[in-house]
MARTI-361893 format. One record per residue: residue number from 0; chain; x, y, z of N, C-alpha, C in turn. Coordinates in pm, 1 decimal. Example, Ala and Ser with C-alpha at 12.3 -4.5 7.8 and 13.67 -1.06 7.14 Angstrom:
   seq   mol        n.x        n.y        n.z       ca.x       ca.y       ca.z        c.x        c.y        c.z
     0     A     1319.0     -569.0      780.0     1230.0     -450.0      780.0     1320.0     -330.0      780.0
     1     A     1285.0     -225.0      708.0     1367.0     -106.0      714.0     1290.0        3.0      787.0
# end
This chain:
   seq   mol        n.x        n.y        n.z       ca.x       ca.y       ca.z        c.x        c.y        c.z
     0     A     5450.5    -3455.7     3462.7     5416.3    -3425.0     3323.7     5421.9    -3561.7     3245.9
     1     A     5503.4    -3641.2     3267.1     5513.6    -3761.5     3192.0     5403.9    -3860.7     3210.7
     2     A     5344.0    -3843.4     3347.0     5234.2    -3913.9     3382.9     5116.7    -3885.0     3299.0
     3     A     5101.4    -3757.8     3288.2     4987.6    -3713.1     3198.4     5001.6    -3758.4     3043.6
     4     A     5110.2    -3758.9     3002.3     5143.4    -3813.0     2863.1     5091.7    -3961.5     2865.4
     5     A     5142.9    -4015.6     2962.0     5101.3    -4171.7     2964.7     4963.8    -4196.3     2960.9
     6     A     4890.8    -4124.1     3032.2     4736.3    -4133.8     3056.4     4685.2    -4108.4     2907.5
     7     A     4718.0    -3995.3     2835.8     4675.1    -3959.5     2715.3     4702.9    -4077.0     2612.3
     8     A     4832.3    -4123.6     2626.3     4865.3    -4221.0     2522.8     4790.7    -4365.9     2544.9
     9     A     4746.8    -4397.8     2670.4     4665.9    -4516.4     2700.0     4529.0    -4492.3     2632.0
    10     A     4471.8    -4363.0     2650.9     4354.6    -4336.3     2597.4     4336.6    -4349.6     2441.6
    11     A     4443.7    -4307.3     2386.5     4449.8    -4313.7     2244.4     4451.0    -4459.2     2196.1
    12     A     4518.9    -4552.0     2263.4     4518.4    -4698.4     2220.9     4379.9    -4765.3     2252.2
    13     A     4307.0    -4713.3     2370.6     4178.0    -4763.1     2373.9     4082.5    -4739.9     2280.2
    14     A     4098.1    -4607.7     2209.0     4008.8    -4569.4     2105.9     4017.5    -4676.1     1975.8
    15     A     4129.9    -4718.2     1948.9     4154.2    -4818.1     1852.1     4062.6    -4937.9     1856.7
    16     A     4070.3    -4996.0     1985.2     3988.8    -5123.8     2019.3     3844.4    -5089.6     2004.8
    17     A     3817.1    -4959.2     2060.6     3669.4    -4917.4     2061.9     3618.0    -4898.8     1922.7
    18     A     3696.0    -4854.1     1837.3     3652.2    -4854.2     1691.9     3641.6    -4974.8     1628.7
    19     A     3716.2    -5078.6     1651.8     3722.3    -5204.4     1608.6     3589.3    -5278.4     1651.2
    20     A     3551.8    -5258.1     1770.6     3422.0    -5310.7     1838.4     3308.9    -5245.1     1770.9
    21     A     3305.2    -5113.4     1733.9     3199.7    -5055.5     1676.0     3180.9    -5104.8     1536.6
    22     A     3293.3    -5131.8     1464.6     3280.3    -5192.1     1324.1     3223.8    -5323.9     1328.8
    23     A     3265.2    -5397.7     1424.7     3207.9    -5546.8     1443.6     3058.1    -5540.2     1469.3
    24     A     3021.6    -5444.4     1559.2     2862.5    -5438.3     1577.8     2795.6    -5393.3     1457.1
    25     A     2848.0    -5309.5     1383.4     2776.8    -5248.0     1264.2     2771.3    -5387.2     1165.3
    26     A     2886.8    -5440.3     1142.3     2887.1    -5571.2     1064.0     2784.8    -5674.9     1100.6
    27     A     2772.8    -5696.1     1230.8     2666.1    -5782.2     1276.3     2532.6    -5746.2     1259.9
    28     A     2517.8    -5602.3     1263.5     2378.5    -5548.5     1233.6     2337.3    -5571.1     1109.3
    29     A     2422.8    -5539.8     1011.5     2411.5    -5549.3      857.7     2380.3    -5691.3      828.1
    30     A     2475.8    -5800.5      888.9     2429.1    -5942.1      864.9     2291.9    -5984.9      904.5
    31     A     2262.5    -5927.5     1018.4     2119.0    -5961.7     1077.8     2012.9    -5909.7      979.4
    32     A     2027.6    -5789.1      940.1     1928.9    -5723.6      836.2     1929.7    -5798.3      724.7
    33     A     2039.9    -5840.6      666.6     2054.6    -5916.6      546.4     1963.7    -6052.6      549.8
    34     A     1991.6    -6123.1      653.9     1936.8    -6250.9      674.2     1780.8    -6238.9      703.6
    35     A     1734.7    -6149.5      776.7     1598.7    -6123.3      777.4     1537.2    -6096.4      662.2
    36     A     1611.7    -6005.1      581.6     1549.4    -5970.9      437.6     1537.1    -6099.1      336.4
    37     A     1647.1    -6181.4      349.3     1638.9    -6300.7      287.7     1517.8    -6398.5      321.8
    38     A     1502.5    -6411.3      465.6     1388.6    -6485.6      505.3     1258.1    -6441.7      441.4
    39     A     1239.3    -6317.9      459.7     1090.1    -6264.7      419.3     1090.7    -6256.1      270.1
    40     A     1183.2    -6228.2      192.0     1188.5    -6203.6       55.9     1250.9    -6324.1      -32.8
    41     A     1289.7    -6422.2       28.1     1346.4    -6536.4      -20.6     1269.3    -6609.1     -128.3
    42     A     1133.0    -6626.6     -107.0     1040.6    -6685.7     -199.5     1022.6    -6603.3     -338.1
    43     A     1014.3    -6470.1     -311.5      995.8    -6379.2     -436.9     1124.0    -6363.4     -513.7
    44     A     1240.4    -6366.0     -433.4     1357.6    -6353.8     -529.0     1378.9    -6501.2     -598.8
    45     A     1342.9    -6612.7     -541.9     1354.7    -6753.2     -591.6     1255.0    -6741.0     -733.3
    46     A     1143.0    -6692.8     -708.3     1047.7    -6684.6     -824.0     1102.0    -6603.3     -939.0
    47     A     1161.5    -6490.0     -914.1     1213.8    -6389.1    -1017.7     1319.9    -6457.7    -1078.5
    48     A     1417.9    -6527.4    -1006.1     1532.5    -6590.1    -1069.0     1480.0    -6712.0    -1144.7
    49     A     1395.0    -6783.4    -1104.9     1337.2    -6897.9    -1186.0     1285.6    -6838.2    -1323.7
    50     A     1206.1    -6737.2    -1302.0     1152.4    -6679.8    -1435.0     1275.0    -6620.0    -1550.2
    51     A     1363.5    -6567.0    -1492.0     1471.0    -6523.3    -1572.3     1538.9    -6650.9    -1620.7
    52     A     1567.1    -6733.8    -1534.4     1641.0    -6859.3    -1591.4     1559.4    -6941.1    -1706.6
    53     A     1421.8    -6937.1    -1689.5     1360.9    -7019.6    -1797.3     1339.7    -6928.3    -1905.7
    54     A     1338.0    -6792.2    -1903.6     1338.2    -6719.8    -2038.6     1472.9    -6725.5    -2106.0
    55     A     1593.5    -6763.0    -2047.7     1720.1    -6769.4    -2112.4     1713.8    -6890.2    -2182.9
# end
């Protein structure tokens, strides 16, 4: 019976590492999306900020 408890305990420990890896993948995906958005929208954002800056 203690062997079964040891297997269950090892599975619980593995889930924590898996959760951390999933968070890292989600963070990397968000970073990639943000970089791509800045590449495509960077010129427009710069123009808007310049307009706002000059009006102040």
